[in-house]
C-alpha positions, -999 to +999 in steps of 0.1 A: +292-351+414+270-371+438+270-408+432+241-429+446+250-464+459+230-495+468+237-530+479+228-564+464+238-600+467+248-602+430+250-579+400+247-593+364+259-570+336+242-580+303+211-600+295+222-623+267+219-661+271+247-663+296+237-634+318+200-641+317+206-677+328+229-668+357+204-641+368+176-667+368+196-693+387+206-668+414+171-652+417+152-684+419+174-694+448+165-662+467+195-640+461+188-602+456+200-597+420+204-565+401+205-569+363+219-541+342+213-539+305+228-513+282+201-516+256+163-513+258+139-539+272+110-526+250+089-554+236+101-568+203+081-553+174+096-572+145+103-541+125+134-531+106+136-498+124+138-514+158+162-541+146+186-514+132+186-496+165+194-527+184+220-543+161+235-524+132+241-488+142+278-478+140+292-470+174+264-489+191+262-524+178+282-527+146+319-525+140+340-525+109+368-551+107+402-540+094+394-556+061+359-542+058+337-569+073+307-558+094+306-573+129+271-572+145+264-573+182+229-572+198+224-543+222+190-551+237+174-572+264+182-608+254+213-597+236+220-612+202+195-640+209+167-615+202+179-612+166+196-645+158+182-673+136+173-695+167+196-724+157+205-747+186+239-765+185+250-784+216+284-775+232+313-795+219+320-818+248+356-825+240+365-789+238+352-781+272+366-814+287+401-802+277+395-774+303+380-796+330+344-786+323+314-809+320+283-793+306+263-825+301+240-821+331+231-785+322+225-796+286+201-824+296+182-800+318+179-774+291+169-798+264+140-810+287+129-774+293+134-755+260+118-759+226+147-775+208+138-795+177+139-794+139+111-774+122+080-794+113+076-797+075+048-772+074+072-745+087+099-753+061+094-728+032+096-735-005+130-717-008+145-738+019+130-769+004+144-762-030+178-756-016+177-788+004+167-809-026+195-793-047+221-798-019+212-835-017+214-838-055+248-822-052+259-850-028+257-831+004+242-846+036+218-817+040+196-822+071+172-802+092+188-782+120+176-780+156+157-747+161+146-729+193+112-722+180+077-729+193+059-743+162+025-736+176+032-699+179+052-696+146+034-677+119+050-692+088+057-666+062+059-636+086+097-631+079+103-615+113+128-640+128+158-618+121+140-586+131+130-599+165+099-622+167+070-603+182+048-634+186+068-653+211+075-681+187+113-678+188+129-685+221+152-657+233+171-650+265+143-626+274+124-657+285+149-664+312+152-627+320+115-625+326+117-655+349+145-639+369+124-608+374+095-630+385+118-645+412+127-610+425+156-598+403+155-562+394+161-552+358+174-518+347+176-513+310+195-484+293+220-488+321+256-486+308+282-501+332+315-481+331+338-502+353+339-529+379+348-517+414+378-536+429+390-534+465+419-554+477+417-579+449+379-585+452+351-572+430+327-551+452+303-537+426+300-515+395+299-479+384+271-473+358+253-446+340+215-446+342+189-419+335+216-393+331+232-400+364+264-419+376+254-446+401+271-473+421+258-508+430+277-530+454+276-568+457+298-597+466+292-613+432+296-595+399+290-614+366+299-597+333+278-609+304+284-581+279+294-603+250+327-609+232+332-572+227+316-557+258+332-579+285+368-575+275+363-537+273+348-537+308+377-557+322+402-534+305+384-503+319+386-520+354+424-525+351+420-563+348+428-569+311+451-555+284+436-529+260+437-554+231+420-588+232+423-613+203+390-630+194+371-650+168+341-638+148+327-667+128+327-649+094+298-655+070+292-650+033+258-651+017+257-667-017+227-658-038+212-668-071+180-662-091+154-688-100+129-671-122+099-693-115+101-688-077+080-662-059+089-669-023+098-634-012+119-644+017+091-650+041+105-681+057+122-693+088+159-690+080+184-718+085+158-746+084+184-771+072+221-773+063+253-793+066+284-790+088+320-800+080+334-799+115+369-810+106+372-783+080+354-757+100+327-749+074+289-748+077+263-742+051+225-735+055+196-719+037+196-682+045+162-667+035+163-629+043+138-601+043+138-578+013+157-548+028+185-571+041+187-589+007+189-555-011+217-543+013+237-574+004+231-570-033+241-533-032+272-542-011+283-567-037+277-541-065+249-561-080+224-533-086+210-554-114+197-578-088+182-553-063+146-562-073+151-599-077+144-607-040+113-628-045+131-650-069+164-653-051+177-683-032+204-676-005+229-699+012+249-690+042+286-700+043+300-698+078+335-707+089+355-713+121+381-685+119+414-684+136+416-663+168+434-630+161+428-594+155+418-573+185+389-559+205+402-525+216+388-499+240+368-482+212+375-502+180+375-537+167+398-552+140+396-588+127+414-593+094+410-628+079+439-652+079+449-670+047+433-702+061+401-683+068+399-671+032+406-706+019+377-720+040+354-693+028+364-700-008+357-737-003+323-730+012+313-705-015+323-731-042+300-756-025+272-731-022+275-721-059+273-757-068+241-762-048+225-731-064+234-744-098+217-777-090+187-756-079+186-740-114+198-706-102+214-680-125+230-646-117+249-662-088+269-637-066+283-635-031+282-608-004+313-595+013+319-613+046+302-602+078+301-617+113+278-620+143+295-643+169+323-623+184+339-644+212+370-660+226+383-626+239+384-637+276+390-673+270+388-701+296+423-710+307+436-675+299+411-647+308+390-668+332+395-701+351+373-732+347+347-716+370+347-684+349+363-663+376+382-634+360+411-614+376+395-608+410+376-627+437+339-625+432+341-615+395+330-638+368+324-636+330+296-656+313+292-649+276+308-659+243+340-641+253+349-672+275+346-698+247+381-713+249+389-721+213+380-711+178+343-717+174+322-717+142+290-729+159+257-712+170+267-703+206+233-698+223+228-733+238+265-734+250+261-701+267+229-713+284+248-743+297+276-722+310+252-698+327+234-727+344+267-742+355+279-708+369+247-701+386+248-734+404+284-730+413+278-695+428+249-708+450+263-742+460+262-744+498+251-708+503+224-698+528+194-683+510+188-648+526+156-644+544+130-620+530+136-585+544+172-593+554+195-563+557+208-553+522+245-557+530+270-571+506+273-609+510+301-632+500+286-664+485+318-682+476 
């Protein structure tokens, strides 16, 4: 089989927050960057059909844990940021300091650039407001959360946050990806990387499938940003990591209850406000969901009697910081809960039920647990060093897989900080190639 080959300064595999940020940093400094994305870069339409194709199709973006939990991974340009709830939590400084990493400079730069702020009151819906009032009445310090949303573009009541905002109101990594392309990076979507090419202990490029053909791209820098599931699998396929990688998943349970006089219908920005118990590793927030997603949770919990109560249902998210364990395998994922994880979920659910009771809810029930933050599978200090180099010279990883300890937080802002730091590290002191320079592999370390 004929394999076409080409040469670049850098190859970035994956377009989530980490990958898109690195690509932007490299491209804006004049490097010739190839960005390979397994999913589609089609514009976000905000439809259930598109969302299901990007995130929740078995064998593509959803995996069953050993104990039946659903693990969701975004397979699209922008990665999971295209489908998340746009909540911004700064990186825990002490955690990264333990590994010799200071993200404060990157955080300051990103906070000045990005739309990071609590929602204005006019974008906080009636369901979130009722939950907030009930939580405070229950004695919880329930506060607005920082969101990565442009209020002027947000259409309150459109309900499309979780489906992929088609109006540009929600910030996603596609914004940085577009900027990388504007600075000369080339994006190829529907391009599945098979392995990293290694020669004499150095990464020299990747093998990938695109348009029905096997291709090769060569570069002196290769950055894997395939996520907590994708990156360890690529490292294993390249002979650089064992077949099994332990990880965390940030399990979530949705606790729901009916308030008869409500008629909100779930058309709100989710996670407008909440509370965190960092020492306990438990977070709660309002979790207003579109009708089909609510019905899926009700059916999963066996509550067919509540299938048509969506417009009157308040939902609260309970998320925990789970222990690292289980395994990402070559073609499977398993993440059973530890006893401590179950105890945290039980404690969080009890608090959520109490809030719903203060809100006047009845018919309260809980979903099975699911998860959407797989990470820690190529941890800093084990799978990568403090500069995110992994197993070979010129090879780096920049996604949730490198988070060094059990997590429990929205990872987007942290991954942006890591991507900015890595991009600046890779270009520090390097000569920017002149336009039209020969496309030979360059070493920029």
